[in-house]
Biotite code that builds the C-alpha atoms (Angstrom):
import biotite.structure as struc

atoms = struc.array([
    struc.Atom([-52.238, 68.990, -20.696], chain_id="A", res_id=1, res_name="UNK", atom_name="CA", element="C"),
    struc.Atom([-51.147, 67.838, -17.254], chain_id="A", res_id=2, res_name="UNK", atom_name="CA", element="C"),
    struc.Atom([-49.505, 70.254, -14.876], chain_id="A", res_id=3, res_name="UNK", atom_name="CA", element="C"),
    struc.Atom([-45.823, 69.582, -14.267], chain_id="A", res_id=4, res_name="UNK", atom_name="CA", element="C"),
    struc.Atom([-46.376, 67.895, -10.893], chain_id="A", res_id=5, res_name="UNK", atom_name="CA", element="C"),
    struc.Atom([-49.240, 65.753, -12.187], chain_id="A", res_id=6, res_name="UNK", atom_name="CA", element="C"),
    struc.Atom([-47.158, 64.768, -15.210], chain_id="A", res_id=7, res_name="UNK", atom_name="CA", element="C"),
    struc.Atom([-44.326, 63.495, -12.999], chain_id="A", res_id=8, res_name="UNK", atom_name="CA", element="C"),
    struc.Atom([-46.788, 61.440, -10.966], chain_id="A", res_id=9, res_name="UNK", atom_name="CA", element="C"),
    struc.Atom([-48.496, 60.086, -14.085], chain_id="A", res_id=10, res_name="UNK", atom_name="CA", element="C"),
    struc.Atom([-45.153, 59.088, -15.618], chain_id="A", res_id=11, res_name="UNK", atom_name="CA", element="C"),
    struc.Atom([-44.336, 56.913, -12.622], chain_id="A", res_id=12, res_name="UNK", atom_name="CA", element="C"),
    struc.Atom([-47.738, 55.277, -12.876], chain_id="A", res_id=13, res_name="UNK", atom_name="CA", element="C"),
    struc.Atom([-47.158, 54.368, -16.519], chain_id="A", res_id=14, res_name="UNK", atom_name="CA", element="C"),
    struc.Atom([-44.143, 52.200, -15.704], chain_id="A", res_id=15, res_name="UNK", atom_name="CA", element="C"),
    struc.Atom([-45.280, 48.625, -16.045], chain_id="A", res_id=16, res_name="UNK", atom_name="CA", element="C"),
    struc.Atom([-44.221, 45.046, -16.503], chain_id="A", res_id=17, res_name="UNK", atom_name="CA", element="C"),
    struc.Atom([-45.658, 42.706, -19.120], chain_id="A", res_id=18, res_name="UNK", atom_name="CA", element="C"),
    struc.Atom([-48.601, 44.803, -20.379], chain_id="A", res_id=19, res_name="UNK", atom_name="CA", element="C"),
    struc.Atom([-48.937, 47.375, -23.126], chain_id="A", res_id=20, res_name="UNK", atom_name="CA", element="C"),
    struc.Atom([-49.958, 50.910, -22.125], chain_id="A", res_id=21, res_name="UNK", atom_name="CA", element="C"),
    struc.Atom([-53.645, 50.574, -22.993], chain_id="A", res_id=22, res_name="UNK", atom_name="CA", element="C"),
    struc.Atom([-53.991, 47.275, -21.135], chain_id="A", res_id=23, res_name="UNK", atom_name="CA", element="C"),
    struc.Atom([-52.173, 48.682, -18.117], chain_id="A", res_id=24, res_name="UNK", atom_name="CA", element="C"),
    struc.Atom([-54.403, 51.751, -17.938], chain_id="A", res_id=25, res_name="UNK", atom_name="CA", element="C"),
    struc.Atom([-57.564, 49.684, -18.285], chain_id="A", res_id=26, res_name="UNK", atom_name="CA", element="C"),
    struc.Atom([-56.562, 47.080, -15.695], chain_id="A", res_id=27, res_name="UNK", atom_name="CA", element="C"),
    struc.Atom([-55.414, 49.673, -13.146], chain_id="A", res_id=28, res_name="UNK", atom_name="CA", element="C"),
    struc.Atom([-58.534, 51.780, -13.781], chain_id="A", res_id=29, res_name="UNK", atom_name="CA", element="C"),
    struc.Atom([-60.588, 48.665, -13.056], chain_id="A", res_id=30, res_name="UNK", atom_name="CA", element="C"),
    struc.Atom([-58.802, 48.313, -9.704], chain_id="A", res_id=31, res_name="UNK", atom_name="CA", element="C"),
    struc.Atom([-56.356, 45.553, -10.605], chain_id="A", res_id=32, res_name="UNK", atom_name="CA", element="C"),
    struc.Atom([-53.101, 45.548, -8.662], chain_id="A", res_id=33, res_name="UNK", atom_name="CA", element="C"),
    struc.Atom([-50.386, 43.003, -9.263], chain_id="A", res_id=34, res_name="UNK", atom_name="CA", element="C"),
    struc.Atom([-49.932, 40.725, -6.254], chain_id="A", res_id=35, res_name="UNK", atom_name="CA", element="C"),
    struc.Atom([-46.725, 41.027, -4.254], chain_id="A", res_id=36, res_name="UNK", atom_name="CA", element="C"),
    struc.Atom([-44.150, 38.873, -6.035], chain_id="A", res_id=37, res_name="UNK", atom_name="CA", element="C"),
    struc.Atom([-43.154, 35.909, -3.898], chain_id="A", res_id=38, res_name="UNK", atom_name="CA", element="C"),
    struc.Atom([-41.678, 32.543, -4.546], chain_id="A", res_id=39, res_name="UNK", atom_name="CA", element="C"),
    struc.Atom([-38.530, 30.541, -4.678], chain_id="A", res_id=40, res_name="UNK", atom_name="CA", element="C"),
    struc.Atom([-36.585, 32.987, -6.861], chain_id="A", res_id=41, res_name="UNK", atom_name="CA", element="C"),
    struc.Atom([-38.243, 36.212, -5.789], chain_id="A", res_id=42, res_name="UNK", atom_name="CA", element="C"),
    struc.Atom([-39.597, 37.546, -2.550], chain_id="A", res_id=43, res_name="UNK", atom_name="CA", element="C"),
    struc.Atom([-40.545, 41.194, -2.893], chain_id="A", res_id=44, res_name="UNK", atom_name="CA", element="C"),
    struc.Atom([-40.121, 42.989, 0.437], chain_id="A", res_id=45, res_name="UNK", atom_name="CA", element="C"),
    struc.Atom([-43.321, 44.461, 1.844], chain_id="A", res_id=46, res_name="UNK", atom_name="CA", element="C"),
    struc.Atom([-41.857, 47.998, 1.866], chain_id="A", res_id=47, res_name="UNK", atom_name="CA", element="C"),
    struc.Atom([-41.105, 47.745, -1.855], chain_id="A", res_id=48, res_name="UNK", atom_name="CA", element="C"),
    struc.Atom([-44.556, 46.351, -2.647], chain_id="A", res_id=49, res_name="UNK", atom_name="CA", element="C"),
    struc.Atom([-46.182, 49.209, -0.736], chain_id="A", res_id=50, res_name="UNK", atom_name="CA", element="C"),
    struc.Atom([-44.311, 51.664, -2.973], chain_id="A", res_id=51, res_name="UNK", atom_name="CA", element="C"),
    struc.Atom([-45.486, 49.720, -6.021], chain_id="A", res_id=52, res_name="UNK", atom_name="CA", element="C"),
    struc.Atom([-49.088, 50.110, -4.848], chain_id="A", res_id=53, res_name="UNK", atom_name="CA", element="C"),
    struc.Atom([-48.599, 53.851, -4.385], chain_id="A", res_id=54, res_name="UNK", atom_name="CA", element="C"),
    struc.Atom([-47.378, 54.081, -7.992], chain_id="A", res_id=55, res_name="UNK", atom_name="CA", element="C"),
    struc.Atom([-50.724, 52.610, -9.097], chain_id="A", res_id=56, res_name="UNK", atom_name="CA", element="C"),
    struc.Atom([-52.901, 55.036, -7.116], chain_id="A", res_id=57, res_name="UNK", atom_name="CA", element="C"),
    struc.Atom([-55.861, 56.136, -9.220], chain_id="A", res_id=58, res_name="UNK", atom_name="CA", element="C"),
    struc.Atom([-55.129, 59.794, -8.435], chain_id="A", res_id=59, res_name="UNK", atom_name="CA", element="C"),
    struc.Atom([-51.967, 61.119, -10.120], chain_id="A", res_id=60, res_name="UNK", atom_name="CA", element="C"),
    struc.Atom([-51.273, 63.553, -7.286], chain_id="A", res_id=61, res_name="UNK", atom_name="CA", element="C"),
    struc.Atom([-51.090, 60.659, -4.783], chain_id="A", res_id=62, res_name="UNK", atom_name="CA", element="C"),
    struc.Atom([-48.454, 58.778, -6.786], chain_id="A", res_id=63, res_name="UNK", atom_name="CA", element="C"),
    struc.Atom([-44.804, 59.159, -5.773], chain_id="A", res_id=64, res_name="UNK", atom_name="CA", element="C"),
    struc.Atom([-42.527, 61.289, -7.921], chain_id="A", res_id=65, res_name="UNK", atom_name="CA", element="C"),
    struc.Atom([-39.331, 59.988, -9.477], chain_id="A", res_id=66, res_name="UNK", atom_name="CA", element="C"),
    struc.Atom([-37.391, 62.088, -6.946], chain_id="A", res_id=67, res_name="UNK", atom_name="CA", element="C"),
    struc.Atom([-39.242, 60.411, -4.078], chain_id="A", res_id=68, res_name="UNK", atom_name="CA", element="C"),
    struc.Atom([-38.660, 56.950, -5.548], chain_id="A", res_id=69, res_name="UNK", atom_name="CA", element="C"),
    struc.Atom([-34.961, 57.661, -6.029], chain_id="A", res_id=70, res_name="UNK", atom_name="CA", element="C"),
    struc.Atom([-34.671, 58.759, -2.407], chain_id="A", res_id=71, res_name="UNK", atom_name="CA", element="C"),
    struc.Atom([-36.736, 55.813, -1.142], chain_id="A", res_id=72, res_name="UNK", atom_name="CA", element="C"),
    struc.Atom([-34.729, 53.186, -3.026], chain_id="A", res_id=73, res_name="UNK", atom_name="CA", element="C"),
    struc.Atom([-31.416, 54.829, -2.178], chain_id="A", res_id=74, res_name="UNK", atom_name="CA", element="C"),
    struc.Atom([-32.351, 54.718, 1.516], chain_id="A", res_id=75, res_name="UNK", atom_name="CA", element="C"),
    struc.Atom([-33.767, 51.211, 1.164], chain_id="A", res_id=76, res_name="UNK", atom_name="CA", element="C"),
    struc.Atom([-30.577, 49.914, -0.450], chain_id="A", res_id=77, res_name="UNK", atom_name="CA", element="C"),
    struc.Atom([-28.521, 51.345, 2.399], chain_id="A", res_id=78, res_name="UNK", atom_name="CA", element="C"),
    struc.Atom([-30.831, 50.012, 5.117], chain_id="A", res_id=79, res_name="UNK", atom_name="CA", element="C"),
    struc.Atom([-30.985, 46.549, 3.613], chain_id="A", res_id=80, res_name="UNK", atom_name="CA", element="C"),
    struc.Atom([-27.207, 46.150, 3.413], chain_id="A", res_id=81, res_name="UNK", atom_name="CA", element="C"),
    struc.Atom([-26.027, 43.294, 5.551], chain_id="A", res_id=82, res_name="UNK", atom_name="CA", element="C"),
    struc.Atom([-23.779, 45.412, 7.772], chain_id="A", res_id=83, res_name="UNK", atom_name="CA", element="C"),
    struc.Atom([-25.879, 48.580, 7.936], chain_id="A", res_id=84, res_name="UNK", atom_name="CA", element="C"),
    struc.Atom([-26.239, 50.204, 11.336], chain_id="A", res_id=85, res_name="UNK", atom_name="CA", element="C"),
    struc.Atom([-28.384, 53.293, 11.749], chain_id="A", res_id=86, res_name="UNK", atom_name="CA", element="C"),
    struc.Atom([-26.537, 56.357, 13.030], chain_id="A", res_id=87, res_name="UNK", atom_name="CA", element="C"),
    struc.Atom([-26.428, 56.545, 16.789], chain_id="A", res_id=88, res_name="UNK", atom_name="CA", element="C"),
    struc.Atom([-28.493, 59.202, 18.461], chain_id="A", res_id=89, res_name="UNK", atom_name="CA", element="C"),
    struc.Atom([-25.905, 61.782, 19.527], chain_id="A", res_id=90, res_name="UNK", atom_name="CA", element="C"),
    struc.Atom([-28.317, 63.336, 22.061], chain_id="A", res_id=91, res_name="UNK", atom_name="CA", element="C"),
    struc.Atom([-28.713, 60.095, 24.022], chain_id="A", res_id=92, res_name="UNK", atom_name="CA", element="C"),
    struc.Atom([-26.553, 59.853, 27.143], chain_id="A", res_id=93, res_name="UNK", atom_name="CA", element="C"),
])
């Protein structure tokens, strides 16, 4: 049985696209990583692809948790908004 923290990391790793669980585990165990999606209809941002790669880390403890992913994508959505401006540094003057 996996410890609670390891289980959360392993659950993120099991999320996949287009492969059954056994195939996914075998391919990732063999070192396969999906290439960064690019093309006319899809251009995956590098920051998002880097998170995808972390989800496929061979060590469960190195994979991001759902809480981390939620925070990352919440921040990413805000930062990538067309009119987003980071907060001004209040100490600068």
